[in-house]
C-alpha positions in Angstrom: 112.3 104.7 69.3 110.1 105.7 72.4 111.8 107.0 75.2 111.8 105.2 78.6 109.8 107.1 81.3 109.7 107.1 85.0 106.3 107.0 86.2 106.1 107.6 89.7 102.6 105.9 90.6 102.2 106.3 94.2 98.4 107.7 95.7 98.4 111.7 97.0 99.8 111.6 99.9 102.2 109.6 99.8 105.6 111.7 99.0 104.9 111.9 95.5 106.3 115.5 95.4 109.2 115.0 97.1 110.0 111.9 94.7 109.6 114.4 92.0 111.8 117.3 93.4 114.5 114.2 93.7 114.1 113.4 90.3 114.8 116.3 89.2 117.9 117.5 91.4 119.9 113.9 90.1 118.9 115.1 86.2 115.9 113.7 85.4 113.8 115.9 84.4 110.3 115.2 86.2 106.8 117.0 85.5 105.0 116.9 88.7 100.9 117.3 88.7 101.4 116.4 85.0 97.2 117.1 83.9 98.7 118.2 80.1 98.1 114.9 79.4 94.2 115.4 79.1 94.4 118.2 76.7 92.0 117.6 75.4 89.3 116.9 77.8 86.2 118.7 77.7 86.0 119.5 81.1 82.4 122.0 80.9 80.8 118.3 80.0 82.4 116.6 82.9 81.5 119.3 85.1 77.6 118.5 84.9 78.4 114.6 84.9 80.2 115.5 88.1 77.0 117.5 89.2 74.6 115.0 88.4 73.8 116.4 85.2 74.2 113.9 82.9 75.0 114.8 78.8 74.6 112.7 75.9 77.8 114.1 74.1 80.7 112.4 76.1 81.1 109.5 78.5 82.0 110.4 82.3 86.2 110.1 81.3 89.0 112.5 81.0 90.1 112.4 77.3 93.4 110.8 77.6 96.6 112.3 74.8 99.9 110.1 74.6 101.0 111.8 71.4 101.1 115.1 72.0 104.4 116.9 72.5 104.5 117.9 76.6 105.3 114.0 77.2 108.4 114.2 75.1 109.7 117.1 77.6 110.3 114.9 80.5 111.8 111.7 81.3 109.9 111.2 84.4 106.3 112.2 85.6 104.4 112.0 89.2 101.2 112.3 91.4 98.0 112.8 89.8 96.4 111.5 87.4 99.6 109.2 87.2 98.0 106.2 89.1 94.8 106.6 87.0 96.8 105.7 83.5 99.5 103.6 84.8 98.7 100.7 82.6 98.1 103.0 79.7 101.4 104.9 80.4 103.0 100.9 80.4 101.7 99.7 77.0 102.9 103.2 75.3 106.3 103.7 76.6 108.1 99.6 76.9 111.0 99.5 79.1 109.9 102.5 81.6 110.1 102.4 85.3 107.4 102.4 87.9 107.8 104.2 91.5 105.2 103.0 94.0 105.3 105.6 97.2 103.1 104.0 100.2 102.4 104.4 103.5 100.0 103.3 105.9 96.8 103.3 105.7 95.7 104.9 109.0 98.5 107.8 107.8 97.2 107.7 104.5 93.7 108.4 105.7 94.6 110.8 107.9 96.9 112.9 105.6 94.1 112.6 103.2 91.4 114.3 105.2 93.9 117.0 105.6 93.8 117.3 101.6 90.6 117.6 101.0 90.2 120.1 103.9 93.3 122.5 103.5 95.4 121.0 100.6 92.9 121.8 98.2 92.5 125.3 99.4 96.1 125.8 99.8 97.2 124.9 96.1 93.7 126.0 95.2 92.3 123.2 93.4 90.9 123.5 89.6 88.2 121.8 88.6 89.6 119.3 86.8 91.4 118.0 90.2 88.3 117.6 91.7 87.2 115.8 88.4 90.1 113.3 88.6 89.4 112.4 92.1 85.7 112.0 91.5 87.0 109.7 88.7 89.8 108.1 90.2 89.2 107.7 94.1 85.5 107.7 93.9 85.0 110.6 96.3 85.7 114.4 95.5 85.4 115.0 99.7 86.8 112.6 102.7 85.0 109.8 102.8 86.9 107.1 104.8 85.1 103.7 103.4 85.6 105.0 99.9 89.1 105.9 100.4 89.9 102.6 102.5 88.5 100.5 99.6 90.7 102.5 97.2 93.6 102.5 98.7 93.6 98.2 99.2 92.2 97.7 95.7 95.5 100.1 94.2 97.5 98.7 95.8 96.5 95.0 95.0 95.9 95.7 91.2 99.7 97.1 91.4 101.4 94.2 92.5 99.5 92.2 90.5 100.2 94.1 87.6 104.0 94.2 88.5 104.1 90.2 89.6 106.2 89.1 86.6 108.1 91.9 86.3 109.4 92.9 89.4 112.4 94.4 88.3 109.8 97.3 86.7 108.5 98.0 89.9 110.2 100.0 93.1 108.3 99.8 96.3 109.2 103.3 98.5 108.0 103.3 102.0 107.8 106.3 103.4 107.2 105.0 107.3 109.9 102.0 107.0 112.5 104.8 105.0 114.5 104.5 102.0 118.3 105.8 100.7 118.6 107.4 98.1 120.6 104.5 96.4 117.6 102.7 96.8 116.2 104.8 94.1 119.7 105.5 92.1 120.4 101.5 91.6 116.9 101.3 90.1 117.0 103.5 88.0 121.0 102.8 86.8 122.1 106.3 87.1 125.3 107.4 89.6 124.4 107.3 93.0 124.2 111.1 94.9 126.1 112.5 98.0 122.5 114.8 97.4 119.8 114.8 100.8 116.3 113.5 99.8 113.6 116.5 100.3 110.4 116.3 101.8 108.3 118.3 100.8 104.5 119.6 101.1 104.2 119.2 104.8 101.0 120.1 106.3 99.7 123.4 107.0 96.2 124.8 107.9 94.1 127.1 106.3 91.8 129.6 107.9 87.8 129.7 107.9 87.5 132.6 105.7 90.3 130.9 103.2 88.3 127.8 102.9 84.9 129.9 102.4 86.6 131.7 99.7 87.7 128.4 97.5 84.6 127.0 98.1 83.0 130.3 96.7 85.3 130.1 93.6 84.2 126.7 93.0 80.7 126.9 92.6 81.2 130.4 90.8 82.7 127.9 88.0 80.6 125.3 88.4 77.6 127.9 87.4 79.4 129.3 84.6 80.0 126.1 83.5 76.2 124.9 83.6 75.4 128.3 81.7 78.1 127.4 78.9 76.5 124.5 78.3 72.8 125.6 78.3 73.7 128.5 76.0 75.4 125.7 73.5 72.0 124.3 73.7 70.1 126.5 73.2 71.9 127.9 70.0 
């Protein structure tokens, strides 16, 4: 029998880290940022596609592997890349629960601007995170118009997808507020007296830290190009 799962499908900067932490606190083993789902992906080729050097070897997509043992280790999964693949996960894990964290568009855009300038440096994003944003958000830098459209389209798509199954989706608005009982009732687990956590508060990185990060990323891109060219010459 396929194990029922909990998928946190909110966009980045909508409280997904706090939600994942809370689920772990109440005994529901949850993996935050589960990029292991794409363990078979050839990132070298995707890097080349992302910088405009199209390859014939692989379409521009992440190689989703829903049969790997990693998925059996946890009950819950949240944050990137879950919003990209929530429909695939729904089809493969029937009777699972989905939680959509959200906030107002203006506050989300403000937080995303911080993420693309300081957050990526703070957490030392790997190239796979940039590839994911390029594929899912349509940009790997802060571009307001593109992100505005993505925010609207994503929420419309999620609401339409679960329209006939309202009991499978819980919406948590960071700004309107919610209680832990609301989450526990939705997941059908005992209520808790634990306080809901608040994680990933913003901090500002220095100019030197940002320059150093960009230098490392360009070095990775160069190494990917050299690796690909070396294979082609063999």
